[in-house]
C-alpha positions as CSV (number, residue, x, y, z in Angstrom):
1,M,6.4,12.4,103.0
2,I,7.9,15.9,102.5
3,L,11.3,14.5,103.4
4,V,11.0,11.5,101.0
5,L,9.8,13.8,98.2
6,G,12.6,16.2,98.9
7,I,15.2,13.4,98.6
8,L,13.7,12.2,95.3
9,C,13.4,15.7,93.7
10,S,16.7,17.0,94.9
11,G,18.3,13.9,93.5
12,I,16.7,14.5,90.1
13,A,17.7,18.1,90.2
14,A,21.3,17.3,91.1
15,A,21.6,14.6,88.5
16,T,20.3,16.7,85.6
17,M,21.8,20.1,86.5
18,F,25.0,19.3,88.3
19,W,26.4,15.8,87.7
20,T,25.7,15.8,84.0
21,V,28.4,18.5,83.5
22,T,31.1,15.9,84.0
23,I,29.6,14.0,81.0
24,Y,29.2,17.1,78.8
25,I,32.8,18.4,79.2
26,P,34.7,15.7,77.2
27,A,31.8,15.2,74.8
28,L,31.5,18.9,73.9
29,A,35.3,19.3,73.8
30,E,35.4,16.7,71.1
31,Q,32.4,18.1,69.1
32,F,33.6,21.7,69.2
33,A,37.3,21.0,68.8
34,V,39.6,23.9,67.8
35,D,42.0,23.1,65.0
36,G,41.4,19.4,65.7
37,E,42.3,19.7,69.4
38,A,39.7,18.9,72.1
39,R,40.2,21.8,74.4
40,R,38.6,21.8,77.8
41,F,39.0,25.5,78.7
42,P,36.3,27.0,76.4
43,V,33.8,24.3,77.4
44,L,34.4,24.9,81.1
45,V,34.1,28.6,80.6
46,A,30.7,28.1,78.9
47,F,29.4,26.1,81.8
48,M,31.0,28.3,84.5
49,L,29.3,31.4,83.0
50,G,26.1,29.5,83.6
51,S,27.2,29.0,87.2
52,L,27.8,32.8,87.5
53,I,24.3,33.5,86.3
54,S,23.0,30.9,88.9
55,A,25.1,32.6,91.6
56,I,23.8,36.1,90.7
57,S,20.2,34.9,90.6
58,G,20.6,32.9,93.9
59,P,19.7,35.8,96.2
60,L,16.7,36.7,94.1
61,A,15.5,33.1,94.1
62,G,16.0,32.9,97.8
63,R,14.0,36.1,98.4
64,W,11.2,34.9,96.1
65,M,11.2,31.6,98.2
66,D,11.0,33.5,101.5
67,T,8.2,35.6,100.1
68,R,6.1,33.3,98.0
69,G,7.1,29.8,99.2
70,A,9.2,26.9,97.8
71,R,6.4,25.2,95.9
72,E,5.9,28.0,93.4
73,T,9.6,28.6,93.1
74,I,10.5,24.9,92.4
75,L,7.6,24.6,89.9
76,V,8.8,27.6,87.9
77,G,12.5,26.7,88.2
78,S,11.9,23.1,87.0
79,G,9.8,24.3,84.0
80,M,12.4,26.9,83.1
81,A,15.3,24.5,83.3
82,A,13.5,21.8,81.3
83,V,12.6,24.1,78.4
84,A,16.2,25.5,78.4
85,L,17.6,22.0,78.3
86,L,15.4,21.0,75.3
87,A,16.5,24.2,73.5
88,T,20.2,23.7,74.3
89,S,20.1,20.1,73.0
90,Q,19.7,21.6,69.5
91,A,22.8,23.9,69.8
92,D,25.4,23.7,67.0
93,E,27.7,26.3,68.4
94,L,29.5,26.4,71.8
95,W,28.2,29.9,72.6
96,Q,24.7,28.6,72.2
97,V,25.4,25.9,74.8
98,G,26.7,28.6,77.2
99,V,23.6,30.8,76.8
100,G,21.3,27.8,77.2
101,W,23.1,26.5,80.3
102,G,22.9,30.1,81.7
103,I,19.1,29.8,81.5
104,V,19.3,26.3,83.0
105,S,21.3,27.7,85.8
106,V,18.7,30.3,86.6
107,G,16.2,27.5,87.0
108,R,18.6,25.5,89.1
109,S,19.0,28.4,91.6
110,M,15.2,28.2,92.1
111,V,15.2,24.4,92.6
112,F,18.5,23.2,94.0
113,P,19.9,23.2,96.6
114,V,17.9,25.8,98.5
115,G,14.3,24.8,97.6
116,Y,14.0,21.5,99.5
117,S,16.1,22.7,102.4
118,W,13.7,25.7,102.7
119,L,10.8,23.2,103.0
120,V,12.6,21.3,105.8
121,T,13.0,24.5,107.8
122,R,9.2,25.0,107.6
123,W,8.1,21.4,108.3
124,F,10.6,20.4,111.0
125,L,11.5,21.9,114.4
126,R,13.1,19.5,116.9
127,R,14.7,17.3,114.3
128,R,15.4,19.9,111.7
129,Q,19.1,19.4,111.7
130,M,18.7,15.7,111.2
131,A,16.2,16.3,108.4
132,L,18.5,18.7,106.6
133,G,21.3,16.1,106.7
134,T,19.0,13.2,105.6
135,L,17.7,15.4,102.7
136,T,21.2,15.3,101.1
137,I,20.8,11.6,100.3
138,G,19.3,12.7,97.0
139,F,22.4,14.6,96.0
140,G,24.6,11.6,96.7
141,I,22.4,9.1,94.9
142,A,22.2,11.5,91.9
143,G,25.9,10.8,91.3
144,V,25.1,7.2,90.5
145,G,23.0,8.6,87.6
146,V,26.3,9.4,85.9
147,L,26.5,5.7,84.8
148,P,23.2,5.4,82.9
149,L,23.4,9.0,81.6
150,S,27.0,8.3,80.3
151,M,25.6,5.2,78.5
152,I,23.0,7.5,76.8
153,E,25.8,9.7,75.7
154,E,27.8,6.8,74.4
155,H,24.9,5.3,72.4
156,W,23.5,8.6,71.2
157,D,25.2,11.9,72.1
158,W,25.3,14.7,74.7
159,S,22.1,16.2,73.3
160,A,20.2,13.0,74.2
161,V,21.4,13.4,77.8
162,M,19.9,17.0,77.8
163,V,16.6,15.7,76.4
164,A,16.4,12.9,79.1
165,S,17.3,15.5,81.8
166,A,14.5,17.8,80.7
167,L,11.9,15.0,80.7
168,L,13.0,13.9,84.2
169,L,12.7,17.5,85.5
170,L,9.2,17.9,84.1
171,L,7.8,14.5,84.9
172,V,9.2,14.2,88.4
173,N,10.0,17.6,89.9
174,G,7.4,19.5,88.1
175,L,4.5,17.1,88.8
176,I,5.5,16.5,92.4
177,A,5.7,20.3,93.1
178,L,2.3,20.8,91.4
179,L,0.5,18.0,93.0
180,L,2.1,17.0,96.3
181,I,4.3,19.8,97.7
182,H,2.9,22.2,100.4
183,D,5.0,25.1,101.7
184,R,3.8,24.7,105.3
185,P,2.1,21.9,107.2
186,A,-0.7,24.2,108.4
187,S,-2.0,24.4,104.8
188,I,-3.2,20.8,105.0
189,G,-4.0,20.8,108.7
190,V,-0.8,19.3,110.0
191,Q,1.4,20.6,112.8
192,V,5.1,21.3,112.5
193,E,7.2,18.3,113.5
194,G,8.0,18.4,117.2
195,M,5.9,21.4,118.2
196,T,3.8,21.3,121.3
197,E,0.4,22.9,121.5
198,S,1.9,25.8,123.6
199,E,4.6,26.3,121.0
200,A,2.1,26.3,118.1
201,Q,0.1,29.0,119.9
202,A,3.2,31.1,120.4
203,G,3.8,31.3,116.6
204,P,5.5,29.4,113.8
205,P,9.2,28.5,114.3
206,E,10.1,30.1,110.9
207,T,9.7,33.6,112.5
208,A,12.8,33.1,114.6
209,G,16.2,34.1,113.3
210,F,18.2,36.9,111.7
211,T,17.0,39.0,108.8
212,I,19.2,39.2,105.7
213,R,20.4,42.7,106.8
214,E,21.3,41.5,110.2
215,A,23.1,38.5,108.8
216,L,25.1,40.7,106.4
217,R,26.2,42.9,109.4
218,S,27.4,39.8,111.3
219,P,31.1,38.7,111.0
220,A,29.8,35.1,111.0
221,F,28.2,35.6,107.6
222,W,31.5,36.7,106.0
223,L,33.6,34.1,107.7
224,L,31.2,31.3,106.7
225,S,31.2,32.6,103.1
226,G,35.0,32.6,103.0
227,A,35.1,29.1,104.5
228,F,32.7,27.7,102.0
229,M,34.3,29.5,99.0
230,T,37.7,28.1,99.7
231,F,36.4,24.7,100.8
232,F,34.2,24.0,97.8
233,I,36.9,24.9,95.2
234,A,38.5,21.4,95.4
235,P,35.4,19.2,95.6
236,A,33.4,21.3,93.1
237,T,36.3,21.3,90.7
238,F,36.9,17.6,91.0
239,S,33.2,16.7,90.8
240,T,33.1,18.7,87.5
241,I,36.1,17.1,85.9
242,Q,36.3,13.7,87.6
243,L,35.1,11.6,84.7
244,D,37.5,13.3,82.3
245,F,40.3,13.1,84.9
246,F,39.9,9.4,85.3
247,E,39.6,8.7,81.6
248,T,42.6,10.8,80.7
249,S,44.6,9.1,83.5
250,G,44.0,5.7,81.9
251,V,41.4,4.4,84.4
252,Q,39.3,1.6,82.9
253,Q,35.5,1.9,83.6
254,A,36.0,5.5,84.7
255,A,32.2,6.1,84.8
256,L,31.9,3.1,87.1
257,V,34.5,4.6,89.6
258,V,32.5,7.8,89.6
259,A,29.2,6.0,90.2
260,I,30.7,3.8,93.0
261,G,32.1,6.9,94.8
262,A,28.7,8.6,94.5
263,A,26.9,5.4,95.7
264,V,29.1,5.3,98.8
265,R,28.2,9.0,99.4
266,G,24.6,8.4,98.9
267,A,24.4,5.3,101.0
268,S,26.3,7.0,103.9
269,R,24.0,9.9,104.0
270,L,21.1,8.2,105.7
271,P,23.0,7.1,108.8
272,F,25.1,10.2,108.8
273,G,22.1,12.4,108.3
274,L,20.5,10.8,111.3
275,L,23.8,11.2,113.2
276,L,24.0,14.9,112.3
277,G,21.1,15.7,114.6
278,R,23.2,14.6,117.6
279,I,26.5,16.3,116.6
280,R,27.0,19.5,118.5
281,R,30.4,20.5,117.2
282,T,29.4,21.1,113.6
283,F,32.3,23.5,112.9
284,L,34.8,20.8,113.9
285,L,32.9,18.4,111.7
286,A,33.3,20.8,108.8
287,I,37.1,20.8,109.4
288,V,37.2,17.0,109.4
289,V,35.1,16.8,106.2
290,A,37.4,19.3,104.5
291,T,40.4,17.2,105.5
292,T,38.9,14.0,104.1
293,Q,38.1,15.6,100.7
294,V,41.6,16.9,100.4
295,A,43.1,13.5,101.2
296,A,40.8,11.8,98.7
297,I,41.8,14.0,95.8
298,A,45.5,13.9,96.8
299,T,45.3,10.1,96.7
300,V,44.4,9.9,93.1
301,V,46.6,12.8,92.1
302,I,49.5,10.7,93.4
303,S,48.4,7.5,91.6
304,T,45.3,6.0,90.0
305,S,46.3,2.4,90.8
306,T,43.6,0.1,92.1
307,P,44.5,0.4,95.8
308,N,44.6,4.2,95.5
309,L,41.2,4.2,93.8
310,A,39.8,2.1,96.7
311,V,41.1,4.6,99.2
312,F,39.7,7.4,97.1
313,V,36.2,5.9,97.1
314,L,36.2,5.5,100.8
315,L,37.5,9.0,101.7
316,W,35.6,10.7,98.9
317,G,32.4,8.8,99.7
318,L,32.4,8.7,103.5
319,G,33.7,12.2,104.1
320,G,31.9,13.6,101.2
321,A,28.6,12.4,102.6
322,F,28.6,15.4,104.8
323,V,29.6,18.0,102.2
324,P,26.1,19.2,101.1
325,M,24.9,19.0,104.7
326,M,27.4,21.6,105.9
327,E,26.0,24.8,104.4
328,P,22.3,24.4,105.3
329,T,23.2,23.1,108.7
330,L,25.6,25.9,109.6
331,V,23.4,28.6,108.1
332,N,20.4,27.3,110.0
333,R,22.3,27.0,113.3
334,T,23.9,30.4,112.9
335,F,21.1,32.5,111.6
336,G,17.9,30.5,112.0
337,P,15.0,29.8,109.5
338,R,13.5,33.3,109.2
339,H,15.4,34.4,106.0
340,F,17.0,31.1,105.3
341,G,16.5,31.2,101.5
342,T,17.7,34.8,101.1
343,I,20.8,34.2,103.3
344,V,21.8,31.0,101.6
345,G,21.3,32.7,98.2
346,A,23.5,35.6,99.2
347,M,26.1,33.2,100.5
348,M,26.0,31.3,97.2
349,L,26.8,34.5,95.3
350,L,30.0,34.9,97.4
351,I,30.9,31.2,97.2
352,F,30.7,31.3,93.4
353,P,34.4,32.4,92.7
354,G,35.6,29.2,94.3
355,T,33.2,26.8,92.5
356,A,33.6,28.5,89.1
357,L,37.2,29.7,88.9
358,G,38.5,26.3,90.0
359,P,37.1,24.3,87.0
360,I,38.1,27.1,84.6
361,A,41.6,27.1,85.9
362,A,41.7,23.3,85.7
363,G,40.6,23.5,82.1
364,A,43.3,26.0,81.2
365,L,46.0,24.0,82.9
366,F,44.9,20.8,81.2
367,D,45.1,22.5,77.8
368,A,48.6,23.7,78.7
369,T,50.0,20.6,80.3
370,G,47.8,17.8,79.0
371,S,46.9,16.7,82.6
372,Y,44.8,17.8,85.6
373,Q,47.5,16.9,88.0
374,L,48.9,20.5,88.6
375,A,45.4,22.0,88.9
376,L,44.3,19.6,91.5
377,T,47.5,19.9,93.4
378,L,47.1,23.6,93.7
379,M,43.4,23.4,94.7
380,V,44.2,20.9,97.4
381,G,46.4,23.6,99.0
382,V,43.6,26.2,98.8
383,V,41.3,24.1,101.0
384,A,43.8,24.5,103.9
385,I,42.6,28.1,104.0
386,S,39.0,27.0,104.5
387,I,40.0,25.2,107.7
388,A,41.2,28.5,109.2
389,F,38.0,30.2,108.2
390,F,35.9,27.5,109.8
391,A,37.9,27.8,113.0
392,L,37.4,31.6,113.1
393,A,33.7,31.3,112.3
394,A,33.3,28.8,115.2
395,L,34.9,31.3,117.6
396,V,32.5,34.1,116.5
397,V,29.3,32.0,116.4
398,N,30.0,30.5,119.9
399,G,31.0,33.9,121.2
400,E,28.9,35.8,123.7
401,R,28.0,38.6,121.3
402,H,26.5,36.3,118.7
403,R,24.8,34.1,121.3
404,R,23.0,37.2,122.8
405,A,22.0,38.4,119.3
406,A,20.6,34.9,118.5
407,A,18.6,34.7,121.7
408,T,17.0,38.1,121.1
409,R,15.8,36.9,117.7
410,G,14.0,33.9,119.1
411,L,16.5,31.1,118.3
412,S,16.0,28.3,120.8
413,D,19.0,26.1,120.2
414,W,21.7,28.2,121.8
415,P,24.4,27.3,122.5
416,P,24.5,25.3,119.2
417,G,23.4,21.7,119.7
418,A,22.0,22.2,123.1
419,A,18.5,21.9,121.8
420,D,19.1,18.6,120.2
421,A,19.9,16.9,123.5
422,R,17.1,18.8,125.3
423,Y,14.5,17.9,122.7
424,D,15.3,14.2,122.8
425,G,15.0,14.0,126.6
426,A,12.3,16.5,127.3
427,R,9.9,16.9,124.4
428,D,7.4,18.9,126.4
429,A,9.8,21.5,127.6
430,D,9.4,25.1,126.3
431,P,12.2,25.7,123.8
432,R,12.0,29.4,124.4
433,A,12.7,29.1,128.1
């Protein structure tokens, strides 16, 4: 039930506070045109300033979650974001949109993506990695929401999309957090998934892992942060501008192309999420995923012909199915669940330059050249750096020094992935042995 609710609520959060940006960009550029010209740069700056606020508040939200639990954090974040969306829908100046989206972004940091991943680390033990992967189905399915939300924008305007988003957050995420979410299974008399009686008596699995201070002193933290910062720059930028990119490239039914790509991602996440629990070489997987995303974007940069769009949908959808799984999976495997929320929040702050500066640069280059081609070409090159970071992080995390440090902090699945095979074959074995 927790996993199903997490998929539903993370999907609503992603649809209303992430995917909708691709709808707002061209609409707001038209409404707030400068000297009759629909410039993307100021609009993207307004939204990316909100992302900056989200990144800054991420460590605080993660700390609150580790201290007070995800239920309260999600409830407050959903309410805050919904109220801010309703207020922002009445904006008549671009700066007002920027301020409003900044408040939305604070709420987003409390809800998505950490909140539901945090719950999984408390409810699951043996199949935690599989559950973290399956949880991301919601993020993929949310992209399909671009199609109906873009129809709302076409029939009414962008403010109607914000009102609809606010209502969804309140009626789905807010009510579910209030009535159905529990931070830990023990609060309703249920045992953590996969725990034996002896393990339950030894203590909850969430006590294992690095503290935030220990993680910050580890080279693995900085290498992973560098890897995700340089990796996310291309997919984050393209996700933000893709509807505008396809429309300005002359693609008919651009919203449908975006929705189909998102549908392939979403549909792939169930089998891939189940498969993730059996994949031991997750750093190699991250390198493969980065390569598929680069290839997908490069395909449509070269041409937006029908064959290229088909190749794009397959590469973007199938490879991208793993994208949101990578950060929670690698953080959990590297540092454990103890300070999961705080560590992910701190990492998000460092990742921010890639996810924010990419769209801003794309907007500036679009205004200068009338196309996104140059911006996307440059960003594809940056992702090559992330592959080197992932390779270095793999060497550090699998090195003897980090393995010993993990063992002394109660992490049972070392070397990475060994626990998955052991748990499937010997469920009664002591994972601390």
